[in-house]
C-alpha positions in Angstrom: 0.3 0.0 0.0 0.7 3.4 -0.5 2.3 5.7 2.3 -0.6 8.5 1.2 -3.2 5.9 1.4 -1.9 3.7 4.4 -1.9 7.7 6.4 -5.4 8.7 5.6 -6.9 4.8 6.6 -4.6 5.1 10.0 -6.0 8.9 10.5 -9.3 7.4 10.4 -9.0 4.6 12.7 -7.3 6.8 15.2 -9.8 9.5 15.0 -7.0 12.1 15.8 -6.4 10.5 19.3 -3.3 8.6 20.2 -4.0 5.1 19.4 -1.6 4.2 22.6 -2.0 6.7 25.4 0.4 5.1 27.8 -0.4 6.7 31.5 1.2 9.6 32.2 3.4 10.4 28.5 0.4 10.5 26.8 -0.5 13.8 25.0 -3.8 12.9 23.7 -3.5 13.9 20.1 -1.8 11.8 17.7 1.0 13.6 15.7 3.0 11.0 14.1 2.9 7.7 12.4 5.0 5.1 14.2 6.1 1.6 12.6 5.4 -1.3 14.3 8.4 -2.9 12.4 11.3 -0.3 11.2 11.3 0.4 8.3 15.1 0.1 8.6 14.1 -3.8 9.1 11.6 -4.1 6.0 8.4 -2.3 7.8 6.2 -1.0 5.4 3.2 1.3 4.7 0.9 -1.3 5.2 -2.2 0.0 7.8 -1.4 -3.2 10.1 2.4 -1.9 10.7 1.4 1.5 11.6 0.0 3.2 14.5 -1.6 7.0 14.8 0.6 8.3 18.3 1.5 11.2 20.3 4.9 12.9 20.0 7.8 12.8 17.5 10.1 9.5 18.7 12.1 11.8 21.5 8.8 12.4 23.2 5.1 11.3 24.0 4.4 7.9 23.6 6.2 7.7 20.0 9.5 8.7 22.3 8.2 6.2 25.1 8.1 3.3 22.2 11.5 4.2 21.1 13.3 4.1 24.8 11.5 0.8 26.0 11.6 -1.8 23.3 11.6 -4.5 25.7 7.7 -3.2 26.9 6.7 -2.4 23.6 7.6 -5.7 21.6 4.8 -7.6 24.7 2.1 -4.8 24.2 2.5 -5.1 19.9 3.7 -1.4 19.7 7.2 -2.9 18.4 7.4 -5.6 16.0 10.8 -7.7 15.8 12.2 -8.0 12.0 11.1 -11.6 11.4 7.6 -11.0 12.7 5.0 -10.2 10.5 2.5 -7.4 11.9 -0.7 -8.6 10.5 0.5 -11.4 12.8 1.1 -9.8 15.9 -1.8 -8.7 19.0 -1.2 -5.0 19.6 -2.7 -3.5 22.5 -5.3 0.0 21.7 -6.5 2.0 24.2 -6.6 -1.1 26.5 -8.4 -3.5 24.1 -5.9 -6.1 22.7 -6.8 -6.4 18.9 -5.3 -7.3 15.5 -5.1 -4.6 13.2 -6.6 -5.3 9.2 -6.0 -3.7 6.2 -8.9 -1.7 5.8 -8.0 0.1 9.2 -10.7 -2.3 11.5 -9.6 -4.2 14.3 -10.6 -7.7 15.6 -10.5 -8.5 19.3 -7.8 -11.1 20.3 -9.6 -14.3 21.4 -10.1 -15.1 25.4 -6.6 -17.1 26.1 -7.7 -20.6 27.3 
């Protein structure tokens, strides 16, 4: 998917509000696009790989994700280079979901 289309879909999904919302860090309004799988690791502009977050990579939730990789992997906010973002659930505003190419979310099935 091209960058412009992906950005538009992700902005619609977020309604302009940070999708991560880390308590004590979140600024509320989303300002930047975060690649769950870094572009340097083969991450694409596919909607399932992008989060609309506050901050800029140094501040806000975007900065927190960058500075706390272990926790970010656990929450699905970051995805290791050998993982497919489509297959990794992500915690968004307290829900554990799988992101879809259309900008939707599917709830993660309950753990047995």
